[in-house]
Each structure stands twice: as C-alpha cells, then as structure tokens.
Steps between C-alpha positions, in 0.01 A plus 500: 500500500133552600448623865350267757201737520443484129540127495232462777269733331507304170473173688185641664350587161589150367342343814171709426487393138558126575236515783253631235594227242448231756173650630364431167600149487376429862163669456444280184521191712193626702324669197508168325238377720253766376637494145445124475133550598451793256671323216378163575847338490603141560809405718715463195389839348567662842844343496568637135383848611725506793791389283441748229681782680812291552513404136562864399717564822734210413515589136621855588761412762808465259407783265429708807837436640669558169320833445593610848866418435496661148290813536502564886289364781314821576334492158402143536375552854268774399367350189425180690301676777297709237417169296401286795283788637305518170423145495430464870217757434387319181469178714182651644348538156544129383180350392604136426756234560691586176500871568627440865781267377610760243503795743689302778757369246568870385510605866773240541687625215487851664617394841764262351765769478467613860711247694788493257523878482460545880766226552737690274443821688582316822827362358590837367455719801554254792844354604521125475484450887159673512329349207327213661343736764399741238343218298326366812353854571363531147349140491384540860215722344359170367477364847355811650239505226436140562444572849207754457395417157255213612305742724515788256403282207196374681411861609544639149316219314196514750485876500576612138508184295791338327465706182527838675780366726723440202436844355608661834813290516588612138449869596738460797762352252481817286593714813807264566605534146502874536712470826756293321528755208531784753726354770716205376807660349794278448870627501557438130361365177518123555476440135806690434691317765403169363621588150809692578724214442376427151188393321576136514516498884132457568484197268783342639371549855170320410682232326716444822191510719327221315812294512531534874388195694435719798215666331343174370503364847344818643242478225388143598502609867291802417245294315476233769468727809258740323290210386443420872446869582261597219324155537416595866432862435266474207295204611499525888186720534313262266631197681410624855169632377388165310694229697514631850180696486607841604316809448647815328557700824659212695714425202612848474616525868650171528723559197667779663688247709704345223532859360663606832737207484608590157574856600720377789665249276592749239653755727689247704624337177640810345706571830619133529590479131748801523666340795540143376827385359490430120370157418331446835176651389415227248528247778254678720278551197499133424411420866218772465353303209512180689298653776245651231451144343425334841271766615303519167403133563395590859284778359267310276471214759443734793211409709390858572509845341720616813755245405490564137562889561774411736685282247429765225666769716806298554529414121465877431798564740733260315378579156605869568855394560535335167309773305735755647815274448451467114512873393783565767707238312438687178573846639822388683645283215433686177639842402254784527512571119318170434304476834167573314555239247610253737206556723273477214631163391466339837177658589353369168497161697311644783243656287458190274420325829238760560355430158508117511422429868159659554375355162630158582334512849172584327524205269609273787210600727252458226648158397483395872141617555588785719779337692820713561722207629667428165569874459680514844704189398604688180617805720709268720661375185600842395648549850712199471624633149596827663721318738713351207520828325621689799764232582636527132562873520867577374620844551821465305341603162324798655843620643662454160230712337561759768874508428437550142271789553762647741784442235284659216435820697866528626 
C-alpha cells in the first residue's frame, strides 16, 4: 500500500501536469484572436482550427487507456507529456492554416494518454472512498488555470507574441516530463499485474467494458456535458469581443469570475460526491444539467455584460459538479486493472465533443451572419441530452465487472 505522503506527492505532480495541459488549451482561445488576424482566417476556419486538437485527443483516448492498462500508466504519462511539449512548442512555428491544424492534431494525440493514465494511477494508489476527492484535486488544476489564464494569456500575447508564448509553454512541459521520470515511482509493474491472471484477461476485460451499459451512458453524458463546456470555453473570448464589444484586458479580468466559480465547484463536488449515498449523485447531476440549460438561455439573452458574466459563473459552478461526477463513477465502479481503458472509452465522448462543438459553432456563426443565438440553443440541447444520460446510469453491470475481477485475482 502506498503511504499517504507518497500518494499526495504523486497527486501534486499530476495536478501540475494537468495544469500545464489545460494552460495550452486556454491560451489558444485568446491567441486565436491574433492567429486569426495573422493567418486571415474565416469563422469556419477558426472553428476547424480550434477543433483540430480535440480530433487527435479523442482519437487517443481509448488507445491511451489500453496502453496504460497494458504497459503501465507511468510510461504512458511520461510519453504523453514529452509529446505534447514538443508540439506545443511547434505551434509557435506554424505558417499556415494547414500546418497549424496538423500540429494541433498531433498535440492532441500526445496529450490524449494523460487523463486515462493519471486516472489509472489514482485508482491504483487511492482507496475507493478517497478517489472522488483525488480526482477533484487533479481536475481542479483546470479551474485554477482557467482563473488566471485570461490575464496571463493577454499579458504573454501582448509582451512576447503568440508564437514565443507557445515555445515557452513547451519548454515548461519538458521540465515536468523530467519531474515525472524522476519522482513518480509506482509500487509495482502495473503491466505485470494486469497480465498475471493470463494473457486473455485484458481482451476479455475490454470486451466486457464495451458490453457494459453503464459505460455507454457515461460516454453520452461525457459528450453532451463537454459539448457545453468546450463550446463555452473555446468561443467565449471571441463572443465577448465581437458581440459584447469587450476589449482584451477587460475580457481577461472578467473571465476570472467564472474561473473562480469553477474552482469552488470542483473542490466542493469532490467532497460531496465522496459523502453521497450511491445512486443519489446521478439525481443531483441531472438537476445540475437542468440549471445549466436554463441559465444558458439567460446568458445569450442577457441585457448587460454584468448579467451575462453572472449567469456564466453559475453555469460554471453546476457544470463542475457533473464534470467531477462522471470520472468518479468510473473510478468507483470499475476495477483498477481496467480503469485506464474504461476512462479512455468514456472520455472519448468528451473529447469528440471538444472536436465537434467548436467547429460546429464556427459554421453556425458564419451561417447566421455572426449571430451566436443558434449556437447557444445547440448547447442547451446538449444539456438536456445529459439529463437523460445521467438518469439512465445503471451500476449493476459495473459491480459485476468488479466482482469478476476480484474472483480472477483470488
């Protein structure tokens, strides 16, 4: 058993890596304003560029999870950080729309193994009753980055340019990869653990996972809630700049308010989820999606920027609960030996949403002559779909899979 001190140290390193990965995504949403000017991009081309990262990221989710289960999460984790650092730096060297799309796609491939591998590490070293909180700590790095990235992005772009900014972020990634290689030491060779019951066990586990209704409900929920999340995150700076007429500095400061709401929501959600009776969380998650759907309507019909930001902050708060709920269900209802693969399967839905939604919004905005109203209605529809997916969660098959794994290792 890993000591509490070692668990917390590894969790801190995972927090740091996830923070850097999210920093690159967030700064891109501000750099895109300069990139659009430099490369002379239309709204649809901008949407395609924003989506290119998620195409690679989604494609790598299931292979990344399988590789973590088969060869060990530490190896996949380090390889992921190394690869994404290289292509983050290369983003600053892009000279055309095609080169930028290719680089961002390969960056997504690189980062795609991080969450399945890190989720497997959490499932391996943390007891079940602490996994929601551990996951919320790691994912809270996204909220913390979201809190200061608007201001940092504006400052870096104005003072060093978007190209140099990406090179600097890539160099920081190389340092984090070294820290992982030096300090993340797991108690045993996970690949040996996964295969000790016979060579057919990994195949049968994947087959059982794909036949588990719980995972398909989670995949749909992941897709729909992340369609809302990434739709807002990727296009919000452009919307506030072009529709609400905000300048970059004001935009950067005001977006820290939803960022703070997300941070609070993530920490509170992790604590609450570890305390809730099993089955109650999907009811609260569904009610959260109802709130999100209603407030999305209030957002785009808001009469002032103040009211818009207020509604956005509340949406961020309730989105956080659902975003922490989904991986918590995976970690608490699947055996650790297939946690990486399971997380990769369901997270594919979330990252497909990250690929499709920004691109779809770009085409919608262009088709409606710059209006975002139809795009907001699309996001409202996804929130409604998430309600149905959460209500359909059935834990029985997940429990059966856990029992099979326990019997095989007995």
